[in-house]
C-alpha positions as CSV (number, residue, x, y, z in Angstrom):
1,M,-23.4,1.3,19.0
2,S,-24.1,4.7,20.5
3,D,-21.3,7.2,21.3
4,N,-20.7,6.2,24.8
5,T,-18.1,8.0,26.9
6,P,-14.7,6.5,26.2
7,V,-13.0,4.7,29.2
8,A,-9.7,5.7,30.6
9,V,-6.7,3.8,29.1
10,T,-3.2,3.5,30.7
11,P,-0.1,3.5,28.5
12,A,0.6,-0.1,29.6
13,Q,-2.8,-1.3,28.5
14,A,-2.3,0.4,25.1
15,L,1.2,-1.0,24.7
16,R,-0.1,-4.5,25.2
17,F,-2.9,-4.0,22.7
18,W,-0.7,-2.5,19.9
19,A,1.9,-5.2,20.3
20,R,-0.9,-7.9,19.9
21,L,-2.5,-6.0,17.0
22,G,0.7,-6.1,15.0
23,F,0.6,-9.9,15.0
24,I,-3.1,-10.4,14.1
25,S,-3.5,-7.6,11.5
26,F,-4.2,-9.9,8.5
27,G,-6.7,-9.3,5.8
28,G,-5.5,-6.1,4.2
29,P,-6.8,-2.6,5.2
30,A,-10.4,-3.6,5.4
31,G,-9.7,-6.5,7.8
32,Q,-7.3,-4.4,9.8
33,I,-9.7,-1.5,10.2
34,S,-12.5,-3.9,11.1
35,I,-10.3,-5.4,13.9
36,M,-9.5,-2.0,15.3
37,H,-13.2,-1.0,15.2
38,Q,-14.3,-4.1,17.0
39,E,-11.5,-3.9,19.6
40,L,-11.3,-0.2,20.3
41,V,-14.8,1.0,19.8
42,E,-17.1,-1.9,20.5
43,R,-15.3,-4.1,22.9
44,R,-12.9,-1.8,24.9
45,R,-14.6,1.5,24.3
46,W,-11.3,3.4,24.2
47,I,-12.6,5.9,21.6
48,S,-16.0,6.9,20.4
49,E,-17.7,5.8,17.2
50,S,-17.6,9.3,15.8
51,T,-13.9,9.8,16.6
52,F,-13.1,6.5,14.9
53,L,-15.1,7.4,11.7
54,H,-13.7,10.9,11.5
55,A,-10.2,9.5,11.9
56,L,-10.7,6.9,9.2
57,N,-12.0,9.5,6.8
58,F,-9.0,11.7,7.6
59,C,-6.5,8.8,7.1
60,M,-8.0,8.0,3.7
61,L,-7.1,11.5,2.6
62,L,-3.4,10.9,3.3
63,P,-0.7,9.1,1.2
64,G,0.3,5.9,2.8
65,P,-1.4,2.8,4.4
66,E,-4.6,4.1,6.0
67,A,-4.8,1.3,8.6
68,Q,-1.3,2.0,10.0
69,Q,-2.1,5.7,10.0
70,L,-5.4,5.1,11.8
71,A,-3.5,3.2,14.5
72,A,-1.0,6.0,14.8
73,Y,-3.8,8.5,15.1
74,I,-5.7,6.6,17.8
75,G,-2.4,6.1,19.7
76,W,-1.9,9.9,19.5
77,R,-5.4,10.5,20.6
78,L,-4.9,8.3,23.6
79,H,-1.4,9.2,24.7
80,G,0.0,12.0,22.6
81,L,3.0,11.9,20.3
82,R,4.6,9.0,22.1
83,G,1.5,6.9,22.0
84,G,1.1,7.6,18.3
85,I,4.7,6.5,17.5
86,I,4.3,3.3,19.6
87,A,1.0,2.4,18.0
88,G,2.1,3.1,14.4
89,T,5.5,1.3,14.9
90,L,4.1,-1.8,16.5
91,F,1.5,-2.1,13.8
92,V,4.3,-2.4,11.2
93,A,7.1,-4.1,13.1
94,P,5.9,-7.8,13.3
95,G,5.1,-7.9,9.6
96,A,8.3,-6.1,8.6
97,L,10.4,-8.7,10.5
98,I,8.5,-11.6,8.9
99,V,8.8,-10.1,5.4
100,L,12.5,-9.6,6.1
101,G,13.0,-13.2,7.1
102,L,11.0,-14.5,4.1
103,S,13.0,-12.2,1.8
104,M,16.2,-13.9,3.1
105,L,14.8,-17.3,2.5
106,Y,13.6,-16.3,-1.0
107,A,17.1,-15.0,-1.9
108,G,18.9,-18.0,-0.5
109,Y,16.6,-20.9,-1.6
110,R,14.6,-19.6,-4.5
111,D,16.5,-22.0,-6.9
112,V,15.3,-25.1,-5.0
113,S,12.7,-26.8,-7.1
114,I,10.0,-27.1,-4.5
115,V,10.3,-23.4,-3.7
116,Q,10.0,-22.6,-7.4
117,A,6.8,-24.8,-7.6
118,L,5.4,-23.1,-4.5
119,F,5.8,-19.6,-6.0
120,F,4.4,-20.8,-9.3
121,G,1.1,-21.4,-7.6
122,I,1.3,-18.2,-5.5
123,K,1.9,-16.0,-8.6
124,A,-1.3,-17.3,-10.3
125,A,-3.3,-16.6,-7.1
126,V,-1.8,-13.1,-6.7
127,L,-2.9,-12.3,-10.2
128,A,-6.5,-13.2,-9.2
129,V,-6.1,-11.1,-6.0
130,V,-5.1,-8.0,-8.0
131,I,-8.0,-8.5,-10.5
132,E,-10.4,-8.9,-7.5
133,A,-9.1,-5.6,-6.1
134,V,-10.0,-3.9,-9.4
135,V,-13.5,-5.2,-9.2
136,R,-13.9,-4.4,-5.5
137,I,-12.5,-0.9,-5.6
138,G,-14.3,-0.2,-8.9
139,R,-17.6,-1.0,-7.4
140,R,-17.0,1.5,-4.6
141,A,-15.3,4.3,-6.6
142,L,-17.0,4.4,-10.0
143,K,-20.4,5.8,-9.2
144,N,-21.1,7.7,-12.5
145,A,-19.8,8.3,-16.0
146,W,-17.3,10.9,-14.8
147,M,-15.6,8.5,-12.5
148,Y,-15.5,5.8,-15.2
149,G,-14.0,8.4,-17.6
150,I,-11.3,9.3,-15.0
151,A,-10.5,5.6,-14.5
152,A,-10.3,4.9,-18.3
153,A,-8.1,8.0,-18.8
154,A,-5.7,6.9,-16.0
155,F,-5.4,3.4,-17.5
156,I,-4.7,4.7,-21.0
157,A,-2.2,7.3,-19.7
158,I,-0.1,4.9,-17.6
159,F,-0.5,1.7,-19.8
160,L,-0.1,3.1,-23.3
161,F,1.7,6.4,-22.8
162,R,3.8,5.4,-19.7
163,V,2.8,8.6,-17.9
164,P,4.5,8.5,-14.4
165,F,2.2,7.5,-11.6
166,P,2.7,10.8,-9.6
167,I,1.5,12.8,-12.6
168,V,-1.6,10.6,-13.0
169,I,-2.5,11.1,-9.3
170,L,-1.8,14.9,-9.5
171,G,-3.9,15.2,-12.7
172,A,-6.8,13.3,-11.0
173,A,-6.6,15.5,-7.9
174,V,-6.8,18.6,-10.1
175,I,-9.8,17.3,-12.0
176,G,-11.5,16.4,-8.6
177,F,-10.9,19.8,-7.1
178,A,-12.2,21.6,-10.2
179,G,-15.1,19.1,-10.7
180,G,-16.1,19.3,-7.1
181,R,-16.7,23.1,-7.5
182,L,-18.4,22.9,-10.9
183,S,-20.5,19.8,-10.3
184,P,-20.4,18.7,-6.7
185,G,-22.9,15.9,-7.1
186,R,-20.7,14.0,-9.6
187,F,-17.7,14.1,-7.3
188,V,-19.0,12.5,-4.1
189,V,-16.6,12.0,-1.3
190,A,-14.9,8.7,-1.7
191,G,-14.5,6.4,1.3
192,E,-17.2,8.2,3.3
193,H,-18.3,6.1,6.2
194,G,-21.2,8.1,7.5
195,N,-21.8,11.6,8.7
196,A,-20.6,11.3,12.3
197,P,-21.3,14.2,14.6
198,A,-18.4,16.5,15.4
199,T,-16.0,15.3,18.0
200,P,-16.1,17.6,21.0
201,G,-13.0,19.7,21.5
202,A,-11.5,19.0,18.1
203,D,-11.3,22.7,17.1
204,A,-9.8,23.5,20.5
205,L,-7.2,20.9,19.8
206,A,-6.4,22.6,16.5
207,Q,-6.0,26.0,18.1
208,S,-3.8,24.5,20.9
209,R,-1.1,23.6,18.3
210,P,0.5,26.9,17.2
211,L,2.5,27.5,14.0
212,A,5.8,27.3,15.9
213,R,5.0,23.8,17.2
214,N,3.9,22.6,13.7
215,L,7.2,23.9,12.3
216,R,9.2,22.0,14.9
217,L,7.2,18.8,14.2
218,V,7.9,19.1,10.4
219,A,11.6,19.9,11.0
220,A,12.0,16.9,13.3
221,F,10.3,14.4,11.0
222,L,12.0,15.7,7.9
223,L,15.3,15.2,9.6
224,L,14.4,11.7,10.6
225,W,13.0,10.9,7.1
226,F,15.9,12.2,5.0
227,A,18.9,11.9,7.2
228,P,19.8,8.2,6.3
229,T,19.4,8.9,2.5
230,V,21.4,12.2,2.7
231,V,24.3,10.4,4.5
232,L,24.3,7.6,2.0
233,V,24.2,9.9,-1.0
234,G,27.1,11.9,0.5
235,F,29.3,9.0,1.2
236,L,28.4,6.6,-1.6
237,G,27.2,8.8,-4.4
238,P,23.8,9.1,-6.0
239,Q,24.3,6.0,-8.2
240,N,24.8,3.6,-5.2
241,V,21.9,1.2,-4.7
242,F,21.2,2.4,-1.1
243,A,21.1,6.0,-2.3
244,Q,18.8,5.1,-5.1
245,E,16.5,3.2,-2.8
246,G,16.3,6.0,-0.3
247,L,15.5,8.6,-3.0
248,F,13.0,6.4,-4.9
249,F,11.0,5.1,-1.9
250,S,11.0,8.6,-0.3
251,K,9.4,9.9,-3.5
252,M,7.0,7.0,-3.5
253,A,5.9,7.8,0.1
254,V,4.5,11.1,-1.0
255,V,2.3,9.7,-3.8
256,T,1.0,6.5,-2.3
257,F,-2.7,7.5,-2.6
258,G,-5.2,4.8,-3.3
259,G,-3.7,1.9,-1.4
260,A,-0.8,-0.5,-2.0
261,Y,-2.2,-2.0,-5.2
262,A,-2.1,1.4,-6.9
263,V,1.4,2.3,-6.0
264,L,2.6,-1.2,-6.8
265,A,2.1,-0.5,-10.5
266,Y,4.5,2.4,-10.1
267,V,7.0,0.4,-8.0
268,S,6.9,-2.6,-10.3
269,Q,7.6,-0.8,-13.5
270,Q,10.3,1.3,-11.9
271,A,12.0,-1.5,-10.1
272,V,11.8,-3.9,-13.0
273,E,12.2,-1.7,-16.1
274,H,14.1,1.4,-14.9
275,Y,16.4,0.1,-12.1
276,G,16.6,-3.6,-13.1
277,W,16.4,-4.6,-9.5
278,L,13.8,-7.4,-10.0
279,A,12.3,-9.6,-12.8
280,P,8.6,-9.1,-13.5
281,G,7.6,-12.4,-11.9
282,E,9.5,-11.6,-8.7
283,M,7.2,-8.7,-8.0
284,L,4.4,-11.2,-7.9
285,D,6.4,-13.4,-5.5
286,G,7.0,-10.4,-3.2
287,L,3.3,-9.5,-3.3
288,G,2.4,-13.1,-2.4
289,L,4.7,-12.9,0.6
290,A,3.2,-9.6,1.7
291,E,-0.3,-10.9,1.3
292,T,0.3,-13.8,3.7
293,T,1.9,-11.7,6.5
294,P,0.4,-9.3,9.1
295,G,0.7,-5.6,8.6
296,P,0.3,-3.2,5.7
297,L,0.5,-4.7,2.2
298,I,2.9,-1.9,1.2
299,L,5.5,-3.9,3.1
300,V,6.1,-5.6,-0.3
301,V,8.5,-2.6,-0.9
302,Q,10.7,-4.1,1.8
303,F,11.1,-7.2,-0.4
304,V,12.0,-5.0,-3.3
305,G,14.6,-3.1,-1.2
306,F,16.1,-6.4,0.1
307,L,16.6,-7.9,-3.4
308,A,17.9,-4.7,-4.9
309,A,20.7,-4.4,-2.3
310,Y,21.3,-8.2,-2.2
311,R,22.1,-8.1,-5.9
312,N,24.2,-5.0,-5.7
313,P,26.0,-5.4,-2.4
314,G,29.3,-3.6,-3.3
315,M,31.8,-4.5,-0.7
316,L,29.3,-5.9,1.8
317,D,28.1,-9.4,2.3
318,P,24.9,-9.9,0.1
319,M,22.7,-10.8,3.0
320,L,23.9,-7.9,5.1
321,A,23.4,-5.5,2.2
322,G,19.9,-6.9,1.6
323,T,19.0,-6.4,5.2
324,L,20.3,-2.8,5.2
325,G,18.4,-2.2,2.0
326,A,15.2,-3.6,3.4
327,L,15.5,-1.5,6.6
328,L,16.2,1.7,4.7
329,T,13.2,1.1,2.4
330,T,10.9,0.5,5.4
331,W,12.3,3.6,7.1
332,V,11.7,6.0,4.3
333,T,8.3,4.5,3.5
334,F,6.8,4.7,7.0
335,V,8.4,7.7,8.7
336,P,6.5,10.2,6.5
337,C,3.2,8.4,7.5
338,F,3.8,9.7,11.1
339,L,4.4,13.2,9.9
340,W,1.1,13.3,7.9
341,V,-0.9,12.0,10.9
342,F,0.6,14.2,13.6
343,L,0.5,17.3,11.5
344,G,-3.1,16.9,10.5
345,A,-4.6,15.1,13.5
346,P,-5.5,18.2,15.6
347,Y,-7.4,19.6,12.5
348,I,-9.3,16.5,11.8
349,E,-12.8,18.1,12.0
350,R,-11.9,20.9,9.7
351,L,-10.4,18.5,7.1
352,H,-13.4,16.3,7.3
353,R,-15.7,19.3,6.4
354,H,-13.5,20.4,3.5
355,E,-15.5,19.4,0.4
356,A,-12.7,20.1,-2.1
357,L,-10.5,17.6,-0.4
358,G,-13.2,15.0,-0.6
359,A,-13.9,15.7,-4.3
360,G,-10.1,15.4,-5.0
361,L,-10.0,12.1,-3.2
362,S,-12.9,10.8,-5.1
363,A,-11.2,11.6,-8.4
364,I,-8.0,10.0,-7.2
365,T,-9.8,6.9,-6.1
366,A,-11.4,6.6,-9.6
367,A,-7.9,7.0,-11.2
368,V,-6.6,4.4,-8.9
369,V,-9.0,1.9,-10.4
370,G,-7.4,2.5,-13.8
371,V,-3.9,2.3,-12.3
372,I,-4.7,-1.1,-10.6
373,L,-6.1,-2.3,-13.9
374,N,-2.8,-1.5,-15.5
375,L,-1.1,-3.5,-12.8
376,A,-3.4,-6.4,-13.3
377,V,-2.8,-6.4,-17.1
378,W,1.0,-6.0,-16.6
379,F,1.1,-8.9,-14.1
380,A,-1.1,-11.1,-16.3
381,L,1.2,-10.7,-19.3
382,H,4.3,-11.6,-17.3
383,V,2.6,-14.5,-15.4
384,L,0.9,-16.1,-18.4
385,F,3.6,-15.6,-21.1
386,A,7.3,-16.5,-21.0
387,E,8.1,-13.8,-23.5
388,V,6.6,-10.3,-23.7
389,G,7.9,-7.8,-26.2
390,E,7.1,-4.1,-26.8
391,Q,6.1,-2.1,-29.9
392,S,5.7,1.7,-30.3
393,Y,3.2,3.5,-32.5
394,R,2.6,7.3,-32.5
395,G,3.8,7.9,-29.0
396,M,2.1,4.8,-27.6
397,T,3.9,1.7,-26.4
398,F,2.1,-1.7,-26.6
399,Y,3.1,-4.9,-24.8
400,V,3.1,-7.8,-27.3
401,P,3.1,-11.3,-25.8
402,D,4.5,-14.3,-27.7
403,W,1.4,-16.5,-27.8
404,T,3.5,-19.6,-28.3
405,T,4.8,-19.1,-24.8
406,L,1.4,-19.1,-23.1
407,N,1.6,-21.0,-19.8
408,A,-1.7,-22.9,-19.7
409,P,-1.3,-24.3,-16.2
410,A,-0.8,-20.8,-14.8
411,L,-3.9,-19.6,-16.7
412,L,-6.0,-22.4,-15.2
413,L,-4.7,-21.7,-11.7
414,A,-5.3,-18.0,-12.0
415,A,-8.8,-18.5,-13.4
416,G,-9.7,-21.0,-10.6
417,A,-8.4,-18.6,-7.9
418,L,-10.4,-15.8,-9.4
419,V,-13.6,-17.8,-9.5
420,A,-13.0,-19.0,-5.9
421,M,-12.7,-15.4,-4.7
422,L,-15.3,-13.6,-6.8
423,R,-18.0,-16.3,-7.0
424,F,-17.6,-18.4,-3.9
425,R,-16.1,-15.7,-1.6
426,V,-13.2,-17.9,-0.6
427,P,-10.8,-15.9,1.8
428,M,-7.7,-14.6,0.2
429,L,-5.3,-16.5,2.5
430,T,-7.1,-19.8,1.8
431,T,-6.9,-19.1,-1.9
432,L,-3.2,-18.4,-1.7
433,A,-2.5,-21.6,0.3
434,V,-4.5,-23.8,-2.0
435,S,-2.9,-22.3,-5.1
436,A,0.5,-22.8,-3.6
437,V,-0.2,-26.5,-3.0
438,L,-1.6,-26.9,-6.5
439,G,1.4,-25.2,-7.9
440,I,3.6,-27.8,-6.3
441,V,1.4,-30.6,-7.7
442,V,1.3,-29.1,-11.2
443,E,5.1,-28.5,-11.4
444,T,5.8,-32.0,-10.0
445,W,3.4,-33.6,-12.5
446,V,4.9,-31.6,-15.4
447,A,8.4,-32.5,-14.4
């Protein structure tokens, strides 16, 4: 559509929309962004097409879930800081409450045979979902040999040499910034959605926010972000599970470029191998729960936070500890998202025109393909084999599955789910539901 003049919106109208959006935001970031575009640009005309596109490109530069940040930006654009907080919070809250409830059910009833069978099928389907994400993001991000090289290097670094995820992302960003200056044509802006015309008044908005106001904004959100973790570390010590969660997921919130699948590789390996909070297959269970609920996929970290505290409750009741762990994890994951949006929103036009940022994002997106491939291989090994060992050779660490423990039914379910999604374009939720039912059938038949 053309850039028609946006209509006036009252706070009450916006509140009703954001509350509804939180319950219907299925389909991952692509589906969520599509819903917002249809509702806010085409149907309601609350913002212009150019403003929406600039905002989307801006949010893709930020760490964190871009759809949630896009909602926060639009809320800010409509009704200031309060509108942005309401929009971003309501986008997350329904899904967070649902994931919390499902985490409680998982912890309390996971040993029931039918629940085990249900998650057996879901695990296989989630493996197919992650592989499909590698293919989908790869098609968008890997435009030339340079991008393929960055993706391959990221995979080798994180899979064989266990280079930490933040370092992989930082290295890709440096390559992108440098490559964008040396050979701009090879480092095209990732995630570009068209060259929309400049939004009127954007530079005036930038100049209306002086340094002092930015500093107050940063101070307020840093206090909100870190206060719970600082208090927990002070009273319980740095080795307490709540302190560990606060510190770990705060660090994760700074490096969550490239979407939830990319950071899940980092979260999975840290939660399973370093902290011992979960077993490998349980990360797939959590991802399956998050895939079937509204809101950002990164809400899977709430599942991790719940189980970590549930299994290390200290003097607390396990369910209460799990609930507090889930809430703390959600808090430190999403509060920074508001800071990034509100700090950069007035400068959206300048950021959009910054070619070095676009080149850095392109390299990061290419690296993310390699990171997600690592996640897919890691998940595949732990879904398809009951026993997976490790061997080291000249600084490299290899996963070595015991081929006698191959789970043939899981392999067939995963292959079927992958064919359904890639060849026949079956929707993800449908694939998950059918796989869950087939998992029950297979497990019942085997038993």
